[in-house]
N, C-alpha and C positions, 0 to 999 in steps of 0.2 A: 631753461624754457625756451619754446620757441612760440612765437606769438605771430599768428597771421593778421594782417591789417590790409583792410581793402583802402583803395586810393580815394574811395569818398566816403570813409568812415568817420572822418574829422580826428582821428587820432595821431598824434604826432608823437613817433617812437622814442625822440628824446625826453619829451615829457614822461612817459612811461618809466623809462629808464630812472629818471630822477626821483619820481615818487616811489617807484619800486623799492628802490635802496632805502628810502626814508622809513615805508612801512615795515620792510623786511628786518630791519634792524633789530637784534634782540631774539630773533625768531629763529626755525631751522632753515628759512630761505636765506638768511643773511650771507651774502658774499655769492649769491646765484648769478649765473649769466645769462643774460637775456639775449635772444637774436629775434630778429625779425624777418618776416617774409612778405613781401610787399605783394597783394592781390590786384591785378590790373581792373580798371573798369571795362567791362564790356556790355554792349547794348545788342538787342535785336529790333530791327526796324519793323514796325507794323504793316509799312506800306510797300517796301520792297524784298523783305524778309532777309536783308543782309546781316550779317553778325559781325561786329568791329569791336576791337579794343579802342577805347577813346583816347587819343593821344593828349587831350586837355579835359576840363571839366565841362564842356558843352554838350549837353545831352541832345544831341543831333545826329542823325545818321551821316556818316561821310560819304556814301554813295549817292543818295538822293537829297540830302540835306533837310529831310522830314524831321520834325520833332516829335513826331509819334512813334518813341521808342520806349522798350522795354528792358530795364536794368536786369543784367543777368548775374552779374557780380560786380563788387567795389565797395560794398558797405559792410563786409565781415570784420570782425574783431573777435578772436577766440584763441586761447592757448591749444596751439597744434600739438606740441609734445613737451614730455617733461621726462629728464632723466635724472634719477636720484642714485647717489652713492652713499652708501652705509659706512659709517665710521666704525672702525674696529677698537 
């Protein structure tokens, strides 16, 4: 399983791995490998129209320092892909 996790989602991949192994126990998912793809936080400034990846969690335009920004990415949390092998 590949899980996409946004930088501002509040999800900690280590926690997901721990809980996944617990809930998967005794199911077809037991022993499945989890990988994570981090999605950076990106904003568009309402004032200067610049788009930036945020280096930290401050919702502020790095170009003009305006706080009027639109969040373009960073809150995502979803299963991006899943590969299943059939037992013979």
